[in-house]
N, C-alpha and C positions, 0 to 999 in steps of 0.2 A: 150290192145284192146280185146283179147279173154276173159279176166275176165269180162269185161263189157257185152259182148255178153252172156256169161253164166249167169251172174247175172240177166240180162234183161229177159232171157228165164225162169229162176227160178221164178222170181217175177211175170212177166206178164202171162206166161203160167200157172203157179201154181194157181194164183189168179183167172184168167179167168176160169180155170177148176173148182175151188170151186164155183164160181158164177153160172156156168152152172149146176153143181150138185144141188145147192140151187134152181135154177129155176125148175129143173126136179122134185125135191121133193115137191115143191109147186104144180106142176101139178099132181103129184102122189097122194098127200093127206097126211094128218097128221096121224101119227102112234098112235093108241089108245089102241091097244091090243098087249101085249108083249109076248104072247105065241109063241113058235117056228113056228107053222103052220101059224099064222097070220103075223108074221114077214116075212116068206117066201113069202106069197102072196104080201106083200108090195114090196119086192125086185123084184119079177117077174113083178109087175106092173111098177116099176121104170125102169126095163130093156127094156120096150117097149117105153120109152120116149127118143126121139133123143138127148135131152140135156144131158142125162146121159152119152151117149157114146161120145159126144163131150167133156164133162167134163173129162171123164176118159182118153181120148186121150191127152188132154192138160196137165193133171196132170202127165201123163206118160212122156211127153216131159220135164216137170219141174223136175221130179225125176231123169231122166238120165242126165240132165244138172247139177243137184246137185252132182251126182256121178262124173261127169267130172271135175267140179271145185274143188271138194274135193281131186282130184288126184294131184293138184299142189298148192292149197292154204290151209292155216291153218284154222281149224274149228273156231278158235277164231275170225276170220274175216268173214268167210262165214255166220255163223248163224246170227250175228247182221245185216249184209247187207240184208239178206233175210227178215228181219223185215220190209223192205220197202213195203212188200206185204200188210201191214196195210193201207198204203196210197192208193194203187191201189184198195184194197178191198172196202174202203170207197167210192171212186169215182164210182167204179163198182156197188156197192150197190145202190147208188143214181141214176145213169143213166141207168143201165141195169135192176135193180129189182124195181126201184121206191121207194127205202127206204129213210127215213129221217134220216140225221146224225146231231145230236145236237152239240152245242158248246163245251160241255165237251169232246165228242169224238174227235172233231177236235183238241182240246188242247192236248189230249193224243197222237194223231197222230203226232202233232208237236214235242212233247217231244221225241217220237221214232225217228223222223228224226234228231233231234239234237244229240241223242245218236249214231245213225249210222254215222253221220258226224264226231263225235269225234273218233269213232273206225277207220274209213277210214283214218283220218288224222294221227292217231297213227301208221299206217302202214308205212308211209314214213320215 
């Protein structure tokens, strides 16, 4: 049961954090100039967007959950299971960011799910 909680936190909080950061960067604007001062200005603008901080908080939860699960599970199980974030990311991109996910991406996500299922079944 604790494994499922940790995995859910890693996948959901981590992906939700990435979605929030993506939304923050869309509000901040595209980076066109890669000189250090220009990048610093973009970073400072991004730090004023609430989605940046929500995303960082969620990704922090995911990171410490990853540390927790790695303390008692093999990395050969943990890393493949965290690939379920592709599924959550696709749905989050569709519903939270309004992105369009084509059939090829869904097929790829299905293949990832099959792979995760095989890895989890191999644990038993």
